[in-house]
C-alpha positions as CSV (number, residue, x, y, z in Angstrom):
1,E,1.7,-40.7,10.6
2,V,4.3,-40.4,7.8
3,H,5.0,-36.8,7.1
4,P,7.9,-34.6,5.9
5,A,10.6,-34.0,8.5
6,D,10.0,-30.2,8.3
7,A,6.2,-30.5,8.7
8,P,5.1,-27.7,11.1
9,L,3.7,-28.3,14.5
10,F,-0.1,-28.0,14.8
11,H,-0.1,-24.4,16.1
12,I,2.2,-23.2,13.3
13,D,0.1,-25.0,10.7
14,G,-2.9,-23.3,12.4
15,D,-1.2,-19.9,12.0
16,N,-0.7,-20.6,8.4
17,Q,-4.2,-21.7,7.7
18,Q,-6.2,-19.5,10.1
19,P,-4.1,-16.7,11.5
20,T,-6.9,-15.2,13.6
21,E,-8.0,-18.6,15.2
22,K,-5.1,-18.6,17.7
23,G,-6.3,-15.6,19.6
24,Q,-9.9,-16.9,19.8
25,R,-8.7,-20.3,20.9
26,I,-6.5,-19.0,23.7
27,F,-9.3,-16.6,24.9
28,R,-11.8,-19.6,25.0
29,I,-9.3,-21.6,27.1
30,L,-8.8,-18.8,29.6
31,I,-12.5,-17.9,29.9
32,D,-13.5,-21.6,30.3
33,K,-11.2,-21.9,33.4
34,D,-13.1,-19.2,35.4
35,T,-10.8,-17.5,37.9
36,R,-7.9,-19.7,37.1
37,G,-7.9,-18.4,33.6
38,K,-9.1,-14.9,34.1
39,R,-6.0,-14.0,36.0
40,Y,-4.1,-14.3,32.8
41,L,-6.5,-12.0,30.8
42,A,-4.2,-9.1,31.3
43,D,-1.3,-11.0,29.7
44,F,-3.7,-12.0,26.9
45,N,-4.8,-8.4,26.3
46,S,-1.3,-7.1,26.3
47,W,-0.4,-9.7,23.6
48,Q,-3.4,-8.8,21.5
49,Q,-2.3,-5.1,21.7
50,G,1.1,-6.0,20.2
51,E,3.3,-6.7,23.1
52,V,5.5,-9.8,23.3
53,P,3.4,-12.7,24.7
54,S,4.2,-13.8,28.2
55,E,5.7,-17.2,28.8
56,F,2.3,-18.6,29.8
57,I,0.5,-17.2,26.7
58,S,3.3,-18.6,24.5
59,F,2.9,-22.0,26.2
60,L,-0.9,-22.0,25.4
61,M,-0.2,-21.2,21.8
62,G,0.9,-24.8,21.1
63,L,-1.5,-26.5,23.4
64,S,-4.8,-28.3,23.0
65,D,-7.2,-27.9,25.9
66,P,-6.9,-31.0,28.1
67,T,-10.2,-30.0,29.8
68,N,-12.1,-29.7,26.5
69,S,-12.5,-32.7,24.2
70,D,-12.9,-30.3,21.2
71,T,-10.4,-27.5,21.5
72,D,-11.2,-25.8,18.2
73,D,-14.9,-26.3,18.5
74,D,-15.2,-27.9,15.1
75,G,-17.3,-30.9,16.1
76,M,-14.4,-33.4,16.0
77,H,-12.8,-34.6,19.2
78,D,-9.1,-33.6,19.5
79,G,-8.0,-37.3,19.9
80,F,-9.7,-38.2,16.6
81,E,-8.0,-35.3,14.8
82,Y,-4.6,-36.2,16.4
83,W,-4.6,-39.9,15.8
84,F,-6.1,-39.8,12.3
85,T,-4.4,-36.8,10.8
86,S,-2.3,-37.1,7.7
87,W,-0.1,-34.7,5.8
88,D,-1.8,-33.3,2.7
89,L,1.0,-33.0,0.1
90,E,-1.2,-31.1,-2.4
91,E,-2.5,-28.6,0.1
92,N,0.8,-28.6,2.1
93,R,-1.1,-28.8,5.4
94,W,-2.3,-31.2,8.1
95,G,-5.5,-32.9,7.0
96,M,-6.8,-32.5,10.5
97,N,-5.6,-30.1,13.2
98,P,-7.2,-30.1,16.6
99,L,-6.3,-26.4,17.0
100,I,-8.3,-25.0,14.0
101,D,-11.7,-25.6,12.5
102,S,-11.1,-25.0,8.8
103,D,-10.4,-28.8,8.4
104,V,-14.0,-29.9,8.8
105,N,-14.8,-30.0,5.1
106,L,-11.5,-31.6,4.1
107,D,-11.6,-35.2,2.9
108,S,-8.2,-36.6,3.9
109,D,-8.6,-40.0,2.2
110,G,-10.4,-38.7,-0.9
111,D,-13.3,-41.1,-0.6
112,S,-16.2,-38.7,-1.3
113,W,-18.6,-39.8,-4.1
114,D,-20.7,-38.0,-6.7
115,C,-24.0,-39.3,-5.4
116,N,-26.3,-37.8,-8.1
117,G,-23.9,-38.3,-11.0
118,D,-23.9,-34.6,-12.0
119,G,-20.1,-34.5,-12.3
120,L,-19.6,-32.5,-9.1
121,I,-19.2,-33.4,-5.4
122,D,-21.1,-30.8,-3.4
123,L,-21.0,-30.3,0.3
124,N,-23.8,-32.7,1.0
125,E,-22.0,-35.4,-0.9
126,T,-18.7,-34.9,0.7
127,F,-17.7,-37.6,3.2
128,S,-15.5,-35.1,5.0
129,N,-13.3,-35.7,8.0
130,L,-16.2,-34.3,10.1
131,R,-18.7,-36.7,8.6
132,E,-16.3,-39.6,9.2
133,W,-16.2,-38.6,12.9
134,E,-20.0,-38.2,13.0
135,S,-20.4,-41.9,12.0
136,S,-20.0,-42.5,15.7
137,T,-22.6,-39.9,16.8
138,W,-25.2,-39.8,14.0
139,G,-24.6,-42.4,11.4
140,K,-25.3,-40.3,8.3
141,Y,-25.8,-36.8,9.6
142,N,-27.9,-35.6,6.7
143,A,-30.2,-38.7,7.0
144,R,-30.4,-38.7,10.8
145,F,-34.1,-37.8,10.7
146,T,-34.9,-40.9,8.6
147,V,-34.4,-43.0,11.8
148,P,-37.8,-43.3,13.5
149,V,-38.2,-41.2,16.7
150,E,-39.1,-44.3,18.7
151,V,-35.8,-45.9,17.6
152,G,-33.6,-42.9,18.5
153,V,-30.1,-42.3,17.2
154,V,-28.5,-45.2,15.4
155,T,-24.8,-44.7,14.7
156,F,-22.9,-46.5,12.0
157,G,-20.9,-48.2,14.7
158,E,-24.0,-49.5,16.5
159,D,-25.5,-50.6,13.3
160,A,-22.4,-52.5,12.3
161,M,-22.3,-54.2,15.7
162,S,-25.9,-55.2,15.3
163,A,-25.0,-56.7,11.9
164,Y,-22.1,-58.7,13.4
165,M,-24.5,-60.1,16.1
166,S,-27.4,-60.9,13.7
167,E,-25.5,-62.0,10.6
168,A,-22.3,-63.4,12.1
169,G,-23.8,-64.7,15.3
170,L,-21.3,-62.8,17.5
171,S,-22.0,-61.7,21.1
172,A,-22.1,-58.0,21.9
173,F,-18.5,-58.2,23.3
174,F,-17.1,-59.9,20.1
175,A,-19.1,-57.6,17.8
176,R,-17.4,-54.6,19.5
177,A,-14.1,-56.3,19.1
178,A,-14.8,-56.9,15.4
179,L,-15.0,-53.1,14.8
180,Y,-11.5,-52.8,16.3
181,D,-10.3,-55.8,14.2
182,D,-11.7,-54.1,11.0
183,F,-9.5,-51.1,11.7
184,V,-6.4,-53.2,12.3
185,A,-6.9,-55.5,9.3
186,K,-6.6,-52.7,6.7
187,G,-2.8,-52.9,6.8
188,P,0.4,-52.3,8.8
189,E,-0.1,-48.5,9.0
190,S,-3.6,-49.0,10.5
191,A,-2.4,-51.7,12.8
192,D,0.4,-49.5,14.1
193,R,-2.0,-46.6,14.7
194,M,-4.4,-48.8,16.7
195,L,-1.5,-50.0,18.9
196,A,-0.4,-46.4,19.5
197,I,-4.0,-45.4,20.4
198,N,-4.2,-48.2,23.0
199,S,-0.6,-48.0,24.2
200,L,-1.5,-46.3,27.5
201,D,-5.0,-47.6,27.8
202,S,-6.0,-50.9,26.2
203,N,-9.6,-49.8,26.0
204,N,-8.9,-46.3,24.6
205,F,-10.2,-46.9,21.1
206,N,-13.4,-48.7,22.3
207,R,-14.0,-46.0,24.9
208,T,-13.5,-42.9,22.8
209,L,-13.3,-43.7,19.1
210,L,-15.5,-46.8,18.5
211,G,-17.9,-46.2,15.6
212,V,-15.9,-43.6,13.7
213,A,-15.1,-44.2,10.0
214,D,-11.4,-44.2,9.1
215,P,-10.5,-40.8,7.5
216,T,-7.1,-42.2,6.4
217,H,-8.5,-45.1,4.4
218,P,-11.2,-45.1,1.7
219,D,-12.7,-48.4,2.8
220,S,-13.1,-48.6,6.6
221,D,-14.7,-52.0,6.7
222,S,-12.7,-53.5,3.8
223,D,-15.8,-54.7,2.0
224,G,-14.8,-53.3,-1.4
225,L,-17.3,-50.5,-1.3
226,P,-15.8,-47.0,-0.9
227,D,-16.8,-45.3,2.3
228,G,-18.0,-42.2,0.4
229,W,-20.3,-44.4,-1.8
230,E,-21.7,-46.1,1.3
231,Y,-22.2,-42.7,3.0
232,C,-23.9,-41.4,-0.2
233,Y,-26.6,-44.0,-0.2
234,A,-27.0,-44.6,3.5
235,R,-30.8,-44.7,4.2
236,Y,-32.3,-46.1,7.3
237,D,-34.9,-48.8,7.3
238,M,-35.4,-49.1,3.6
239,P,-38.3,-51.4,2.7
240,D,-36.4,-54.5,1.8
241,P,-36.2,-57.2,4.5
242,S,-32.4,-57.1,4.2
243,T,-32.3,-53.5,5.4
244,A,-35.1,-53.6,8.0
245,L,-33.9,-51.5,11.0
246,R,-30.6,-51.1,9.3
247,W,-28.6,-48.5,7.5
248,A,-28.9,-49.8,3.9
249,A,-25.3,-48.8,3.3
250,N,-22.8,-48.3,6.1
251,P,-19.0,-47.7,5.8
252,L,-18.5,-49.7,8.9
253,N,-20.7,-52.7,8.1
254,P,-19.0,-55.3,5.9
255,F,-22.2,-57.3,5.6
256,D,-24.1,-54.5,3.7
257,V,-22.6,-55.7,0.5
258,H,-25.4,-58.2,0.5
259,H,-28.2,-55.6,1.1
260,D,-30.8,-54.8,-1.5
261,G,-32.5,-51.8,0.1
262,D,-34.4,-50.7,-3.0
263,S,-35.6,-54.3,-3.8
264,D,-34.6,-54.0,-7.4
265,G,-33.4,-57.6,-7.9
266,W,-35.2,-60.4,-9.8
267,Y,-37.7,-61.7,-7.3
268,D,-40.3,-63.5,-9.3
269,R,-38.1,-65.9,-11.2
270,T,-39.5,-69.2,-12.4
271,S,-37.8,-72.4,-13.6
272,F,-38.7,-71.5,-17.2
273,D,-36.9,-68.1,-17.2
274,I,-33.6,-67.9,-19.1
275,P,-31.2,-65.4,-17.5
276,A,-29.3,-62.9,-19.7
277,P,-25.6,-63.2,-20.1
278,L,-23.6,-61.1,-17.7
279,G,-21.1,-58.5,-18.7
280,S,-20.5,-54.8,-18.9
281,W,-21.5,-51.9,-21.3
282,S,-19.1,-49.3,-22.6
283,D,-19.9,-46.9,-25.4
284,R,-23.1,-48.9,-26.0
285,A,-21.1,-52.1,-26.7
286,F,-21.5,-55.1,-24.5
287,T,-18.6,-57.2,-23.3
288,A,-19.5,-60.6,-21.8
289,T,-17.6,-61.7,-18.7
290,G,-18.3,-65.3,-19.2
291,E,-20.2,-65.5,-15.9
292,T,-23.7,-66.9,-16.0
293,V,-26.7,-67.0,-13.7
294,Q,-28.0,-70.5,-13.4
295,Q,-31.5,-71.1,-14.6
296,G,-33.9,-72.0,-11.9
297,V,-36.3,-70.8,-9.1
298,G,-34.9,-68.4,-6.5
299,D,-34.6,-64.8,-5.7
300,L,-31.7,-62.8,-7.2
301,P,-31.2,-59.7,-5.1
302,F,-29.4,-56.9,-6.8
303,T,-27.1,-56.2,-3.9
304,N,-25.1,-53.1,-3.0
305,W,-22.0,-54.8,-4.4
306,M,-23.8,-55.3,-7.7
307,E,-25.1,-51.8,-7.7
308,Y,-21.5,-50.5,-7.2
309,E,-20.1,-52.8,-9.9
310,N,-22.8,-51.7,-12.4
311,G,-22.7,-48.0,-11.6
312,T,-26.3,-48.0,-10.4
313,R,-27.8,-46.3,-7.4
314,P,-28.8,-48.5,-4.4
315,D,-31.4,-46.0,-3.3
316,L,-33.3,-46.0,-6.6
317,N,-34.7,-49.2,-8.1
318,D,-34.5,-47.8,-11.6
319,T,-31.4,-45.7,-12.0
320,D,-31.9,-44.8,-15.6
321,G,-35.6,-44.0,-15.1
322,D,-36.8,-46.2,-18.0
323,S,-39.5,-48.1,-16.2
324,V,-42.2,-45.7,-17.4
325,A,-44.5,-47.9,-19.5
326,Y,-47.8,-49.1,-18.1
327,L,-49.6,-52.4,-18.3
328,T,-53.3,-52.4,-19.1
329,T,-55.9,-55.1,-18.8
330,V,-59.1,-54.7,-20.9
331,E,-62.2,-56.8,-20.4
332,N,-65.3,-56.4,-22.7
333,G,-63.9,-53.2,-24.1
334,Q,-63.3,-51.6,-20.6
335,V,-60.1,-51.0,-18.8
336,V,-60.1,-53.0,-15.5
337,W,-56.5,-52.6,-14.5
338,H,-53.8,-50.1,-15.4
339,E,-50.5,-50.0,-13.5
340,R,-47.0,-48.9,-14.1
341,D,-44.7,-51.7,-15.3
342,Y,-41.6,-51.9,-13.2
343,N,-40.0,-54.6,-15.3
344,L,-36.9,-52.5,-16.1
345,T,-35.6,-52.1,-12.6
346,D,-31.9,-52.3,-12.3
347,G,-31.5,-55.9,-11.3
348,R,-34.0,-57.2,-13.9
349,E,-32.2,-55.2,-16.6
350,V,-29.0,-57.0,-15.7
351,F,-30.2,-60.5,-14.9
352,K,-33.3,-60.9,-17.0
353,Y,-33.2,-58.6,-20.0
354,G,-29.5,-57.9,-20.5
355,T,-29.9,-54.2,-21.0
356,N,-27.8,-51.4,-19.5
357,P,-29.3,-50.2,-16.2
358,V,-27.6,-46.8,-16.4
359,D,-28.6,-46.0,-20.0
360,N,-32.3,-45.7,-21.0
361,D,-31.3,-46.3,-24.6
362,T,-28.9,-49.3,-24.3
363,D,-28.2,-49.7,-28.1
364,G,-28.2,-46.0,-28.9
365,D,-30.9,-46.4,-31.7
366,M,-32.8,-43.4,-30.3
367,I,-35.7,-45.6,-29.4
368,P,-35.9,-45.9,-25.6
369,D,-35.4,-49.3,-23.9
370,W,-38.9,-49.2,-22.3
371,Y,-40.6,-48.9,-25.7
372,E,-38.5,-51.7,-27.3
373,H,-39.2,-53.8,-24.3
374,A,-43.0,-53.1,-24.4
375,K,-43.2,-53.9,-28.0
376,G,-40.6,-56.6,-28.4
377,W,-40.3,-58.7,-25.3
378,N,-41.5,-62.3,-25.7
379,E,-41.9,-63.8,-22.2
380,T,-42.6,-67.2,-23.7
381,N,-39.3,-67.3,-25.5
382,D,-37.3,-65.0,-23.2
383,N,-36.2,-62.9,-26.1
384,Y,-37.2,-59.9,-28.1
385,S,-38.6,-61.7,-31.2
386,S,-42.1,-62.9,-32.1
387,W,-43.5,-64.6,-35.1
388,L,-46.4,-62.3,-36.1
389,E,-48.8,-62.0,-39.0
390,I,-48.3,-58.4,-39.7
391,R,-46.4,-58.0,-43.0
392,V,-48.4,-56.4,-45.8
393,Q,-48.6,-58.2,-49.1
394,W,-48.8,-55.5,-51.7
395,I,-50.5,-56.3,-55.0
396,D,-50.5,-55.2,-58.6
397,T,-54.0,-53.8,-58.8
398,T,-54.2,-54.8,-62.4
399,T,-53.3,-58.4,-62.0
400,G,-54.0,-59.0,-58.4
401,G,-50.6,-60.6,-58.1
402,A,-47.3,-59.5,-56.5
403,C,-45.8,-56.3,-57.8
404,N,-43.0,-56.7,-60.3
405,T,-41.0,-54.6,-62.8
406,D,-44.0,-54.3,-65.1
407,T,-46.4,-53.0,-62.3
408,N,-47.9,-49.6,-62.8
409,S,-49.8,-49.4,-59.5
410,C,-48.7,-51.3,-56.4
411,R,-51.2,-51.0,-53.5
412,P,-51.8,-52.4,-50.0
413,L,-54.9,-54.2,-50.9
414,S,-56.2,-57.7,-51.8
415,I,-58.8,-58.9,-54.2
416,D,-61.6,-60.9,-52.7
417,S,-64.3,-62.2,-55.1
418,G,-63.7,-59.2,-57.3
419,S,-63.8,-56.7,-54.3
420,L,-60.9,-54.6,-53.1
421,A,-60.3,-55.8,-49.5
422,R,-57.7,-55.0,-46.9
423,P,-54.3,-56.6,-47.8
424,N,-53.3,-60.1,-46.9
425,L,-50.7,-60.2,-44.1
426,A,-47.8,-62.6,-44.0
427,F,-46.0,-63.9,-41.0
428,T,-42.6,-62.4,-40.2
429,W,-40.2,-62.2,-37.3
430,F,-40.9,-59.0,-35.4
431,T,-37.9,-57.9,-33.4
432,M,-37.3,-54.9,-31.2
433,D,-34.3,-55.6,-29.1
434,P,-33.0,-52.7,-26.9
435,R,-29.5,-54.3,-27.1
436,D,-29.3,-54.2,-30.9
437,A,-29.6,-51.0,-32.9
438,A,-30.0,-52.9,-36.2
439,D,-33.7,-53.6,-35.7
440,A,-34.5,-49.8,-35.6
441,N,-33.9,-49.9,-39.4
442,Q,-36.3,-52.8,-40.0
443,D,-39.7,-52.3,-41.6
444,H,-41.4,-55.3,-40.1
445,D,-45.0,-54.6,-41.2
446,Q,-43.9,-53.3,-44.7
447,D,-46.1,-50.2,-44.5
448,G,-43.7,-48.0,-46.5
449,N,-44.3,-46.9,-50.1
450,W,-44.0,-48.5,-53.5
451,D,-43.2,-45.9,-56.1
452,C,-44.0,-47.2,-59.6
453,S,-43.8,-43.9,-61.4
454,G,-40.4,-44.7,-63.0
455,A,-38.9,-47.7,-64.7
456,G,-40.2,-50.5,-62.4
457,C,-41.3,-50.1,-58.8
458,V,-39.1,-49.0,-56.0
459,Y,-39.9,-49.6,-52.3
460,T,-39.2,-47.1,-49.6
461,P,-39.3,-48.6,-46.2
462,Y,-41.0,-47.1,-43.1
463,T,-38.8,-48.3,-40.4
464,A,-39.4,-48.9,-36.7
465,F,-37.2,-45.8,-36.0
466,Q,-39.4,-43.7,-38.3
467,E,-42.6,-45.1,-36.9
468,F,-41.6,-44.1,-33.4
469,Y,-41.2,-40.5,-34.5
470,A,-43.7,-40.6,-37.3
471,I,-41.3,-39.1,-39.8
472,T,-40.4,-40.0,-43.5
473,D,-38.0,-37.2,-44.2
474,P,-35.0,-39.0,-45.8
475,V,-32.6,-36.6,-44.0
476,L,-33.8,-38.1,-40.7
477,S,-34.3,-41.7,-41.9
478,S,-32.1,-43.4,-39.3
479,P,-30.4,-42.7,-36.0
480,N,-27.1,-42.2,-37.8
481,A,-28.7,-39.8,-40.3
482,V,-30.1,-37.7,-37.5
483,R,-26.8,-37.4,-35.8
484,L,-25.3,-36.2,-39.0
485,A,-28.1,-33.8,-39.8
486,G,-26.8,-31.0,-37.6
487,L,-30.0,-30.6,-35.7
488,V,-29.8,-28.5,-32.5
489,H,-31.9,-28.7,-29.3
490,N,-31.5,-26.2,-26.5
491,G,-28.1,-25.2,-27.9
492,E,-26.7,-28.7,-28.2
493,G,-26.3,-31.0,-31.1
494,I,-28.9,-33.8,-31.2
495,T,-27.4,-37.2,-30.4
496,E,-30.0,-38.8,-28.2
497,G,-33.6,-39.8,-28.8
498,W,-35.1,-37.6,-26.1
499,Q,-33.5,-34.6,-27.7
500,L,-34.9,-35.5,-31.1
501,R,-38.4,-36.2,-29.7
502,A,-38.4,-32.8,-27.9
503,H,-37.1,-31.1,-31.0
504,L,-39.7,-32.6,-33.4
505,L,-42.7,-32.2,-31.0
506,G,-41.7,-29.0,-29.4
507,L,-42.0,-30.6,-25.9
508,G,-41.7,-28.0,-23.2
509,A,-41.8,-25.1,-25.7
510,W,-44.4,-22.3,-25.5
511,D,-45.9,-23.5,-28.8
512,E,-46.0,-27.2,-28.0
513,N,-49.7,-27.5,-28.5
514,V,-49.3,-26.4,-32.1
515,R,-46.1,-28.3,-32.9
516,N,-46.9,-31.5,-31.1
517,Y,-48.3,-33.7,-33.9
518,L,-48.4,-36.7,-31.7
519,K,-50.5,-35.3,-28.8
520,M,-53.5,-37.4,-28.0
521,D,-56.3,-35.0,-26.8
522,Q,-58.3,-32.4,-28.7
523,L,-57.9,-28.9,-27.3
524,G,-61.0,-27.1,-28.4
525,N,-63.5,-27.8,-31.2
526,S,-61.2,-26.3,-33.9
527,D,-58.2,-28.5,-33.0
528,Q,-57.8,-31.3,-35.5
529,R,-54.6,-32.7,-33.9
530,F,-55.9,-35.5,-31.9
531,V,-56.0,-39.3,-31.9
532,Y,-58.9,-41.0,-33.6
533,I,-58.6,-44.8,-34.3
534,L,-61.5,-46.6,-35.8
535,D,-62.4,-50.2,-36.8
536,D,-64.8,-49.5,-39.6
537,K,-65.4,-53.3,-40.2
538,D,-65.7,-52.5,-43.9
539,Q,-64.9,-55.5,-46.2
540,D,-64.8,-53.6,-49.5
541,F,-62.7,-50.5,-50.0
542,L,-65.3,-49.0,-52.3
543,I,-68.3,-49.6,-50.0
544,I,-68.5,-47.5,-46.8
545,D,-70.8,-48.6,-44.0
546,Q,-70.6,-46.4,-40.9
547,S,-73.4,-48.2,-39.1
548,D,-71.1,-50.7,-37.4
549,D,-68.0,-48.5,-36.9
550,E,-66.3,-49.1,-33.6
551,V,-64.2,-46.2,-32.1
552,L,-61.1,-47.7,-30.5
553,A,-59.4,-44.5,-29.4
554,A,-60.4,-40.9,-29.5
555,G,-58.8,-37.8,-28.1
556,N,-62.1,-35.9,-28.1
557,R,-63.6,-38.4,-25.7
558,T,-62.8,-39.5,-22.1
559,D,-62.2,-43.1,-21.2
560,A,-64.3,-44.6,-18.4
561,W,-61.1,-45.5,-16.5
562,D,-60.3,-42.9,-13.8
563,I,-62.9,-40.6,-15.3
564,F,-63.5,-37.7,-12.9
565,Y,-66.2,-35.8,-14.7
566,T,-68.5,-38.8,-15.2
567,G,-71.2,-36.7,-16.9
568,S,-68.9,-35.7,-19.7
569,P,-67.5,-38.8,-21.4
570,Q,-68.0,-37.2,-24.9
571,T,-65.5,-34.4,-24.3
572,S,-61.8,-34.3,-24.2
573,P,-60.2,-35.6,-20.9
574,V,-59.1,-33.2,-18.2
575,R,-55.4,-34.1,-17.7
576,S,-55.1,-32.2,-14.3
577,V,-57.6,-34.6,-12.7
578,G,-56.0,-37.8,-14.1
579,E,-58.4,-38.5,-17.0
580,H,-57.4,-40.3,-20.1
581,E,-58.4,-40.2,-23.8
582,L,-60.7,-43.0,-24.8
583,G,-58.5,-46.1,-25.6
584,W,-55.3,-44.1,-25.0
585,Y,-53.4,-47.3,-24.1
586,L,-53.3,-48.4,-27.7
587,V,-50.7,-45.8,-28.7
588,D,-49.7,-44.0,-25.5
589,L,-47.7,-46.6,-23.5
590,D,-46.2,-44.2,-20.9
591,D,-49.3,-42.2,-19.9
592,D,-47.9,-38.8,-21.0
593,H,-50.8,-38.0,-23.4
594,V,-48.4,-38.2,-26.3
595,A,-48.5,-41.1,-28.7
596,E,-45.4,-43.2,-29.4
597,G,-45.6,-42.5,-33.1
598,S,-47.4,-45.0,-35.4
599,D,-47.5,-48.7,-34.5
600,P,-44.6,-50.8,-36.1
601,M,-46.8,-53.9,-35.7
602,N,-49.7,-52.4,-37.7
603,W,-49.5,-51.2,-41.2
604,D,-52.6,-49.0,-40.7
605,T,-52.5,-47.6,-37.2
606,D,-55.7,-45.6,-37.4
607,G,-57.6,-48.1,-39.5
608,D,-58.4,-45.9,-42.5
609,W,-57.1,-48.2,-45.2
610,V,-54.0,-46.0,-45.8
611,V,-50.5,-47.1,-44.9
612,D,-48.8,-45.2,-42.2
613,W,-46.0,-44.0,-44.4
614,F,-48.3,-42.2,-46.8
615,E,-50.1,-40.3,-44.1
616,V,-46.9,-39.2,-42.5
617,N,-45.3,-38.2,-45.8
618,D,-48.4,-36.3,-46.8
619,D,-48.4,-34.5,-43.4
620,E,-44.7,-33.4,-43.9
621,R,-45.2,-31.9,-47.3
622,D,-46.8,-28.6,-46.2
623,G,-44.4,-28.0,-43.3
624,A,-47.2,-27.9,-40.7
625,R,-47.4,-31.2,-38.9
626,G,-50.6,-32.8,-37.7
627,D,-53.1,-31.9,-40.4
628,S,-52.7,-35.4,-41.7
629,S,-51.9,-38.2,-39.4
630,P,-51.5,-42.0,-39.1
631,L,-53.2,-41.7,-35.8
632,R,-56.4,-40.1,-37.1
633,Y,-58.9,-42.0,-39.2
634,D,-59.6,-40.3,-42.5
635,S,-62.9,-41.1,-44.2
636,R,-62.8,-42.6,-47.7
637,L,-65.7,-40.4,-48.6
638,T,-64.6,-38.0,-51.4
639,S,-67.3,-35.4,-50.8
C-alpha cells in the first residue's frame, strides 16, 4: 500500500490512536498462552507499574498474535486488516490496524451511502471496514435475519458464486475463481495486492479472504454500483423472480445490476402503449437523453442499475410515495371493488408516464402527481389530455345569448322552452399533466365568476390549482403567488403543496376538526362541515322537486363497502374500523377522509346549481371556512 515514508509502524499508530490498548493486547496474548505466557506476567506487571519493559515485553509491543486470527478482537482477521489497510491522509492514521479496535467503524474507501436520504450517514448505513469484512461471514450483517432459518447463513461471496453458476453457467470451481478475478480486474494496485497475498501460498486468498468486499475500492465487483449503495439495499429473497434466494443487491455480484427486487418495472405493457421519452429531472426541468424505449409487448424491469441512475430506492417500489390513489368499481350504485392504484411505481413513472420518481410533484405546481394522474391520464391516447363536455356556457339572462359588454347579469344557466335550466356544456380539452405546471392555471370547466357590476363583464377564473385547495383568495391564486405570499408552516416558508394543504386545513393540528373545511365526515349532529352531494334531477331552476333526489355522497352516512356496523348506515362512518362515507370515492381519491377540493371537471361539484367558485368565495368572506362549501348541496328553497 502506498503510504508516506514516515508512516508509523502499526504499534506506534496504535499508541497514537488508543494509548491504553497496548497493555490490554499484551495481557491477552500472555494469558491466552497458559503457562508459556504466564511466566512473563511478572515482567508485564513491572512494566505496568512504570518500570522499563523487558526485552520480551518490548518485542510483543509490535507483534500481532500468530496464534489468534484477530489480535485486537475487533471482529476483523489480522490478515484482512494487514493486506487491505491504507493510509488515511485526512485522519493521519492507518485505515485498518490489526493491533487496535478503533478502526471498525472507519470507511477506508468512502463508499458508504445515505440509504434513507436524510442527509446523514448513520452507523447502520455505514459500509465500514468491519462490514466489508463481514461480507464473507454474514452478507449484510443488519439483514442477516432476513435469510430464512432453513437456508442458513448466505454470505455475499456465496451469493455471488451462485450467481456466476446460474447466470453465467460457470462451475463451482470457476465461480470461485471469478471472485478472485474480480479483485484483480479493478486495476494495477489491486492486481499487485492479490499477487502479494498469494505469493507464499497460491490458495491464500481463496482459503482466508474469499467473499470479503474490497475496503480499498468503492466498487468491489466493478458493476458500476457503489458497494455502499448495494450494501444499503441488500435484502434477501425479495419477491421478484430475479431475486429469489438471492441478495437483491450485493457488492460482490456483478449480475445484480439486472435485478428488480421490488418489482417496480413496467410489467403489463401492451403493443398499443407508447413509452415516455427518457431523460433526467433537475430543478423540476426535464432534459431528454435522446434514448427511447421501443414500443411493443414485453416486460421492462426497473433494475438496480436504473434505480441507481434515477436516484430511486431498489427496496421500495414507490420511492416518492405518490401511489396513494385508489381505483373503485361501482355497479348498480354499489362499490364492488376498491383497491390502491400502484400505477406510479418507480419504473412506470420513468417508462410509461415520464414523471419524476423521486418527486411527488414533478412539475412543482403544488398539485401532487397522483392527483393529476388520476384526473388527467388518458390510457387510450397515452397522454394527459381528454376531449370532454365540461365547459360551462354562461348566458345573458336577459337575452339568453352569450354574455357581452352590454350584459348586466351573466349566469351559468340555459333557457329551455322558457325555463331556466342547467347550463349547456361545451367540449374542451381537459389536461392535467404532472410534468407541466401550466395546466394548474387553467379553468377547464369555466366555473369561475362573471362580474358585470362595472363597465362590461369581467371573468375571474377558478383554476385547477384553486379547485384542488378550494380557494379563491387572489393572494393565493397560483403556485407562484403562494410562494410569494410569505406563508409559514411549522416555522418554514411554504414552497410545496403538502405544506400549503396542511396550513390551510390545519392537518395534524389540535384544532384540525374545526379548520379542515374539506373533511368528509360529520362529527356530531351540530357539525355542518361534511360532504353532501346530490343529484336533484330538477329540470327547472325555479321548480324544486325533492321526491326523486338521489344522494351521491354524504358524510353523515356510511357506505355499504367495508361497513362494520351494518345496523347503522344512516350515521357517520367510524374511521377506526375502516368505514367510509357514502360515495366517498367521488371526491376523496386517496382514502384519507379529506376531499381533494372541488372537481375541476365539474362546474357544480355538489349539484346545487351554484358554480364552485361562488360557494368557495362566499365561504372565505367571514374568515371561518366550511360554513359554505362546493362539496355540500345547498337547497334553493329561500325559506
